[in-house]
N, C-alpha and C positions, 0 to 999 in steps of 0.2 A: 566463655565459649570460643573454642578454636575456629577461625573463618575457614569457609569452605575453600580447597585449592582451586586455582584458575584452571580451567582446561587449556590445553594447546590449542593453536590455531588450526584448523582442519585443512585450509587451503596452501600448506606449506608441504613440500617433501620433506624427508630426513636431511637433504643439503640446505633447506632453507629456501627452494625456489618454487616459484607460484607452481599450483597443480591443482586440477580438478579431482574432486574426491570421488574415489570408487566406489559406487553404489551396488555393485553388482552382487554383493554378497548378502544385501539386506531383504529383508521380507516385503513383498508386494502387500500394501494396505492403505486404506482409506485415509489419505493426509488432508487436514484443512489447517486453515491458518486465518486469524482476523486482524486487519491493521487498521489504523486511523491517521489521518493527517488534518490538521485545521487550517482555516485562513481567516485571518483577522482584518476587519475593515475600519477604516477611519469611520468615526460617528455619521458624517454627513453621508457617505457612500453607503454605508450600512442602511440609513434610512431610504435614501432612493432605491436602493434593491430591494428593500422589504415592498415598496408600494409598488415596484413595477413586476411583482410577483418572479424576482429572479429573472429577467429577462432583459437582455440588452439589445444593441442594435446588430448585434452578429447571431442573436437566435436565445433560445432555451438555454440557460446557462447549467442547468442541473441535468437536462437531459444529454448538453454536449460532453459534459463533464465524465457523466456517467459511460457514455460510447467512448471516448478517449480512455478513461481508466480500464475499461474491460479490453481494449485494445493492447493496451500497456502489459497488462496481465499476460496474454496470449505472447507477448515478443519479449518477455522478461529475459530469455534466454539470448537475445541478440542485443542485449544492454549491459547487463551484468557478466563480465567474463566467463566465470565457473559456473554460473547455473545452468543446470541440465534442462534441455527442452522437455517439457511436460505434457502428457494431454490433460488439457483442464476439463473436469467434468462439470463443474458449476463457478461462477462468478457472481456475487451480488453487492452492488453498490449502494448505500444509502447516504444522502446529502440532507441534512437538517440544521436548521439553525440552533446555535448551543450560546444561549445569552443573546443579547441585544445586538453584538457586532461580529460574531463569529460563525462561521460554518464550521460543522464538524462532518467529514466524508469518513465514511467505515467500509472498507473492502474485504468481503469474504469469499476465499477461493478454496474449492477441493477438487482432489485428484485422486486417482488410484493408482500409487506407483511406489519406487522403492526410497524416495526422499521428499521431502516436504516442500510447502508453497509459502513459506514465509516471505522469499524475496518477492515473490509474485503480487501477494496481498499489499506489502508495503510500496512496490513499484505501481499497481492500480490504485491506491490511496493518493501518491505522491504526484503523479501524473494528472490524477482528475483535479488535483487540488492545483496543480500549474495551468490546467486547462481555465480552471476558474479566474486566476490571475491574468491569464491571457487575455480571455473576455471581459475583464474588469479594466484593466490597466489603464482603459483610455480615461476612466473618472478617476483614479489616482494610481500614482506608483507607490503610494505608501502602505500598501497592502502587505500583510505578514504570513509567512507560510509557516506552518510547525506548531508544535511539535509533530512528527511523524514518529509512530513508535507499533510496536508489535504488541497486540493487547492478546493474544494467547493462540495456542498451537494444539494441534490433536493428530495423535497417528504414530508418532516417532517416540524414539527414547526419552525425549526430554518434554513431556507435556505439562503446560500450563496456562491458566488464566482461560479467559472467553474464546471458543471454538465451536463451530458447529451450528 
């Protein structure tokens, strides 16, 4: 079976210089994306966090991470040079234990626009994970972030996986 051809990079112009994609010719549609990022704790830290109900001296870890992730979604275009500023219709961030030592952070984003929200979902999930790290680093610097990955998207040409 012949492998699929690799698509060209979309953020380079004909001369190979960085360029923002022109989305003016695309149809406006509902676009959704879901991404996740994991935070893995050393065993003793995970035990302490479970016992505390995910609260630290800085406050509620989950609540703070959700707020930070939501703020990051709305500011993605300020962080990633070629992201378009988008009207965000909805953000859902879920944070749950995955196994004994790992938090799974999922960020779902929705817009009605000409371009997708994959970068917004990835930014929200990773900034929420960074916030967990910040709030827990006093307990240990051995926390591990990642992987961060796109779980799915819907509403554009290349839909896949879990979205919506």
